[in-house]
Biotite code that builds the C-alpha atoms (Angstrom):
import biotite.structure as struc

atoms = struc.array([
    struc.Atom([-50.937, 32.637, 18.512], chain_id="A", res_id=1, res_name="MET", atom_name="CA", element="C"),
    struc.Atom([-52.396, 34.647, 15.644], chain_id="A", res_id=2, res_name="ASN", atom_name="CA", element="C"),
    struc.Atom([-51.008, 33.117, 12.470], chain_id="A", res_id=3, res_name="GLU", atom_name="CA", element="C"),
    struc.Atom([-51.342, 35.094, 9.271], chain_id="A", res_id=4, res_name="GLY", atom_name="CA", element="C"),
    struc.Atom([-51.405, 38.440, 11.027], chain_id="A", res_id=5, res_name="TYR", atom_name="CA", element="C"),
    struc.Atom([-48.666, 41.016, 11.229], chain_id="A", res_id=6, res_name="SER", atom_name="CA", element="C"),
    struc.Atom([-47.539, 42.254, 14.610], chain_id="A", res_id=7, res_name="THR", atom_name="CA", element="C"),
    struc.Atom([-45.284, 44.915, 13.116], chain_id="A", res_id=8, res_name="ASP", atom_name="CA", element="C"),
    struc.Atom([-45.862, 48.346, 14.664], chain_id="A", res_id=9, res_name="ALA", atom_name="CA", element="C"),
    struc.Atom([-45.992, 49.954, 11.209], chain_id="A", res_id=10, res_name="MET", atom_name="CA", element="C"),
    struc.Atom([-48.956, 47.784, 10.193], chain_id="A", res_id=11, res_name="ASN", atom_name="CA", element="C"),
    struc.Atom([-50.903, 48.207, 13.419], chain_id="A", res_id=12, res_name="GLN", atom_name="CA", element="C"),
    struc.Atom([-53.600, 50.836, 13.696], chain_id="A", res_id=13, res_name="ARG", atom_name="CA", element="C"),
    struc.Atom([-55.412, 51.362, 16.983], chain_id="A", res_id=14, res_name="GLU", atom_name="CA", element="C"),
    struc.Atom([-54.647, 47.861, 18.228], chain_id="A", res_id=15, res_name="GLY", atom_name="CA", element="C"),
    struc.Atom([-56.056, 46.043, 15.156], chain_id="A", res_id=16, res_name="ASP", atom_name="CA", element="C"),
    struc.Atom([-54.071, 43.363, 13.401], chain_id="A", res_id=17, res_name="TYR", atom_name="CA", element="C"),
    struc.Atom([-53.577, 43.661, 9.650], chain_id="A", res_id=18, res_name="VAL", atom_name="CA", element="C"),
    struc.Atom([-53.437, 40.529, 7.438], chain_id="A", res_id=19, res_name="PRO", atom_name="CA", element="C"),
    struc.Atom([-50.037, 39.777, 5.956], chain_id="A", res_id=20, res_name="ILE", atom_name="CA", element="C"),
    struc.Atom([-49.874, 40.313, 2.196], chain_id="A", res_id=21, res_name="ARG", atom_name="CA", element="C"),
    struc.Atom([-47.032, 39.804, -0.226], chain_id="A", res_id=22, res_name="ASP", atom_name="CA", element="C"),
    struc.Atom([-46.062, 43.187, -1.666], chain_id="A", res_id=23, res_name="ALA", atom_name="CA", element="C"),
    struc.Atom([-44.309, 41.655, -4.687], chain_id="A", res_id=24, res_name="GLU", atom_name="CA", element="C"),
    struc.Atom([-47.109, 39.292, -5.759], chain_id="A", res_id=25, res_name="ASN", atom_name="CA", element="C"),
    struc.Atom([-50.505, 40.895, -5.290], chain_id="A", res_id=26, res_name="VAL", atom_name="CA", element="C"),
    struc.Atom([-52.381, 37.972, -6.892], chain_id="A", res_id=27, res_name="GLN", atom_name="CA", element="C"),
    struc.Atom([-50.930, 35.436, -4.451], chain_id="A", res_id=28, res_name="LEU", atom_name="CA", element="C"),
    struc.Atom([-54.265, 34.464, -2.879], chain_id="A", res_id=29, res_name="GLY", atom_name="CA", element="C"),
    struc.Atom([-56.360, 35.014, -5.993], chain_id="A", res_id=30, res_name="MET", atom_name="CA", element="C"),
    struc.Atom([-56.504, 31.338, -6.988], chain_id="A", res_id=31, res_name="PHE", atom_name="CA", element="C"),
    struc.Atom([-56.653, 29.782, -3.532], chain_id="A", res_id=32, res_name="ASP", atom_name="CA", element="C"),
    struc.Atom([-60.259, 28.658, -3.913], chain_id="A", res_id=33, res_name="LYS", atom_name="CA", element="C"),
    struc.Atom([-60.840, 25.370, -5.742], chain_id="A", res_id=34, res_name="PRO", atom_name="CA", element="C"),
    struc.Atom([-62.146, 25.172, -9.276], chain_id="A", res_id=35, res_name="LEU", atom_name="CA", element="C"),
    struc.Atom([-65.851, 24.459, -9.865], chain_id="A", res_id=36, res_name="PRO", atom_name="CA", element="C"),
    struc.Atom([-67.166, 21.076, -11.060], chain_id="A", res_id=37, res_name="CYS", atom_name="CA", element="C"),
    struc.Atom([-65.550, 18.828, -8.461], chain_id="A", res_id=38, res_name="PHE", atom_name="CA", element="C"),
    struc.Atom([-62.254, 20.715, -8.552], chain_id="A", res_id=39, res_name="GLY", atom_name="CA", element="C"),
    struc.Atom([-61.320, 19.872, -12.136], chain_id="A", res_id=40, res_name="CYS", atom_name="CA", element="C"),
    struc.Atom([-62.739, 23.018, -13.737], chain_id="A", res_id=41, res_name="GLY", atom_name="CA", element="C"),
    struc.Atom([-65.478, 23.663, -16.239], chain_id="A", res_id=42, res_name="ILE", atom_name="CA", element="C"),
    struc.Atom([-63.293, 22.822, -19.248], chain_id="A", res_id=43, res_name="GLY", atom_name="CA", element="C"),
    struc.Atom([-62.097, 19.376, -18.192], chain_id="A", res_id=44, res_name="TRP", atom_name="CA", element="C"),
    struc.Atom([-65.477, 18.484, -16.751], chain_id="A", res_id=45, res_name="PHE", atom_name="CA", element="C"),
    struc.Atom([-67.101, 19.471, -20.064], chain_id="A", res_id=46, res_name="SER", atom_name="CA", element="C"),
    struc.Atom([-64.551, 17.434, -21.992], chain_id="A", res_id=47, res_name="LEU", atom_name="CA", element="C"),
    struc.Atom([-65.372, 14.301, -20.009], chain_id="A", res_id=48, res_name="LEU", atom_name="CA", element="C"),
    struc.Atom([-69.118, 14.909, -20.083], chain_id="A", res_id=49, res_name="LEU", atom_name="CA", element="C"),
    struc.Atom([-68.913, 15.681, -23.810], chain_id="A", res_id=50, res_name="GLY", atom_name="CA", element="C"),
    struc.Atom([-68.276, 12.043, -24.614], chain_id="A", res_id=51, res_name="PHE", atom_name="CA", element="C"),
    struc.Atom([-71.836, 11.386, -23.435], chain_id="A", res_id=52, res_name="VAL", atom_name="CA", element="C"),
    struc.Atom([-73.393, 14.713, -24.560], chain_id="A", res_id=53, res_name="PHE", atom_name="CA", element="C"),
    struc.Atom([-71.258, 16.119, -27.426], chain_id="A", res_id=54, res_name="PRO", atom_name="CA", element="C"),
    struc.Atom([-73.158, 19.422, -27.548], chain_id="A", res_id=55, res_name="LEU", atom_name="CA", element="C"),
    struc.Atom([-71.384, 20.421, -24.337], chain_id="A", res_id=56, res_name="ILE", atom_name="CA", element="C"),
    struc.Atom([-68.134, 20.620, -26.316], chain_id="A", res_id=57, res_name="TRP", atom_name="CA", element="C"),
    struc.Atom([-69.671, 23.373, -28.463], chain_id="A", res_id=58, res_name="TYR", atom_name="CA", element="C"),
    struc.Atom([-70.671, 25.316, -25.359], chain_id="A", res_id=59, res_name="PHE", atom_name="CA", element="C"),
    struc.Atom([-67.141, 24.999, -23.962], chain_id="A", res_id=60, res_name="SER", atom_name="CA", element="C"),
    struc.Atom([-65.608, 26.014, -27.292], chain_id="A", res_id=61, res_name="ALA", atom_name="CA", element="C"),
    struc.Atom([-67.754, 29.161, -27.226], chain_id="A", res_id=62, res_name="ILE", atom_name="CA", element="C"),
    struc.Atom([-66.482, 29.857, -23.702], chain_id="A", res_id=63, res_name="LEU", atom_name="CA", element="C"),
    struc.Atom([-62.912, 29.355, -24.916], chain_id="A", res_id=64, res_name="TYR", atom_name="CA", element="C"),
    struc.Atom([-63.227, 31.664, -27.915], chain_id="A", res_id=65, res_name="PHE", atom_name="CA", element="C"),
    struc.Atom([-65.081, 34.170, -25.725], chain_id="A", res_id=66, res_name="GLY", atom_name="CA", element="C"),
    struc.Atom([-61.992, 34.242, -23.473], chain_id="A", res_id=67, res_name="LYS", atom_name="CA", element="C"),
    struc.Atom([-63.795, 32.945, -20.395], chain_id="A", res_id=68, res_name="TYR", atom_name="CA", element="C"),
    struc.Atom([-60.400, 31.825, -19.115], chain_id="A", res_id=69, res_name="TYR", atom_name="CA", element="C"),
    struc.Atom([-59.470, 35.452, -18.379], chain_id="A", res_id=70, res_name="ASN", atom_name="CA", element="C"),
    struc.Atom([-61.509, 35.067, -15.184], chain_id="A", res_id=71, res_name="LYS", atom_name="CA", element="C"),
    struc.Atom([-59.355, 32.132, -14.108], chain_id="A", res_id=72, res_name="ASP", atom_name="CA", element="C"),
    struc.Atom([-56.343, 31.079, -16.203], chain_id="A", res_id=73, res_name="PRO", atom_name="CA", element="C"),
    struc.Atom([-56.514, 27.551, -14.775], chain_id="A", res_id=74, res_name="ARG", atom_name="CA", element="C"),
    struc.Atom([-59.576, 26.950, -16.996], chain_id="A", res_id=75, res_name="GLU", atom_name="CA", element="C"),
    struc.Atom([-57.709, 27.602, -20.251], chain_id="A", res_id=76, res_name="ARG", atom_name="CA", element="C"),
    struc.Atom([-56.325, 24.129, -20.937], chain_id="A", res_id=77, res_name="SER", atom_name="CA", element="C"),
    struc.Atom([-59.634, 22.327, -20.386], chain_id="A", res_id=78, res_name="GLY", atom_name="CA", element="C"),
    struc.Atom([-61.565, 24.761, -22.548], chain_id="A", res_id=79, res_name="LEU", atom_name="CA", element="C"),
    struc.Atom([-58.899, 24.492, -25.266], chain_id="A", res_id=80, res_name="ALA", atom_name="CA", element="C"),
    struc.Atom([-59.227, 20.701, -25.146], chain_id="A", res_id=81, res_name="ALA", atom_name="CA", element="C"),
    struc.Atom([-62.968, 21.053, -25.767], chain_id="A", res_id=82, res_name="CYS", atom_name="CA", element="C"),
    struc.Atom([-62.347, 23.402, -28.695], chain_id="A", res_id=83, res_name="ALA", atom_name="CA", element="C"),
    struc.Atom([-59.985, 20.815, -30.187], chain_id="A", res_id=84, res_name="ILE", atom_name="CA", element="C"),
    struc.Atom([-62.564, 18.056, -29.619], chain_id="A", res_id=85, res_name="ALA", atom_name="CA", element="C"),
    struc.Atom([-65.151, 20.092, -31.529], chain_id="A", res_id=86, res_name="VAL", atom_name="CA", element="C"),
    struc.Atom([-62.810, 20.576, -34.479], chain_id="A", res_id=87, res_name="SER", atom_name="CA", element="C"),
    struc.Atom([-62.101, 16.842, -34.799], chain_id="A", res_id=88, res_name="ILE", atom_name="CA", element="C"),
])
């Protein structure tokens, strides 16, 4: 059975199946892929690594203030934690 494909006649063109998408939430599959750096994200990874190499916190703070998290909102909290670590 073909899971994830629509068999509705309205979505079929010349015998091809069309992937099912949610019309209400277009960004549904946008964040399906895992975060970089072992799945914890650049921000949290930098926070942990910053205890050994504190200069990494400055790099992450620059990413935070440069709004790097607009690419992936899941990165925001880790980058904010690094910016706080720099200020302390």
